[in-house]
C-alpha positions in Angstrom: 39.0 153.5 -23.5 40.0 156.3 -21.2 43.7 156.6 -20.4 45.3 158.4 -17.3 48.9 159.5 -16.7 50.5 161.5 -13.9 53.3 163.6 -15.4 56.0 164.6 -12.9 59.3 166.5 -13.1 61.4 169.0 -11.2 59.9 172.5 -11.1 61.8 173.7 -14.3 60.8 174.4 -17.8 61.2 170.7 -18.5 57.9 170.1 -16.6 56.1 172.7 -18.8 57.5 171.1 -21.9 56.4 167.6 -20.8 52.8 168.9 -20.2 52.8 170.9 -23.4 53.9 167.8 -25.4 51.1 165.7 -23.8 48.5 168.4 -24.6 49.7 168.5 -28.2 49.3 164.7 -28.5 45.6 165.0 -27.5 45.8 164.5 -23.7 43.7 166.8 -21.5 44.5 168.3 -18.1 42.7 166.5 -15.2 42.5 168.5 -12.0 45.0 171.0 -10.7 48.8 170.7 -10.7 50.6 169.7 -7.5 53.9 170.8 -6.0 55.9 169.2 -3.3 59.4 169.7 -1.9 61.8 166.7 -2.4 64.0 166.8 0.7 66.4 164.2 -0.7 67.1 166.1 -3.9 66.5 169.5 -2.4 64.2 170.6 -5.2 60.5 171.3 -5.8 58.7 168.7 -7.9 55.6 169.3 -10.0 52.8 166.8 -11.0 49.9 167.1 -13.4 47.3 164.5 -14.2 46.2 164.1 -17.8 43.6 161.9 -19.5 42.8 160.9 -23.0 40.1 159.0 -24.8 41.6 156.4 -27.2 40.3 153.5 -29.3 41.0 150.0 -28.3 41.1 148.0 -25.1 43.4 148.9 -22.1 46.1 146.5 -21.1 48.6 147.0 -18.2 51.6 146.6 -20.6 50.6 149.6 -22.7 53.1 152.4 -23.1 50.8 155.3 -22.1 53.1 158.0 -23.3 53.1 156.5 -26.8 49.3 156.7 -27.1 
């Protein structure tokens, strides 16, 4: 099965660590990162899609981050 996640976080080193952790768990970058200003919080937010091929059958109750 192919899995998809959209990682999001404020534009801090925490976002880079989140993406780095996913890459080290076998996820691959999918497309370019995105940035947007969150007016409510007054911060920039980042997003990066990642994908991973994994054995098994997908079910909506899967914890994708645990894969």
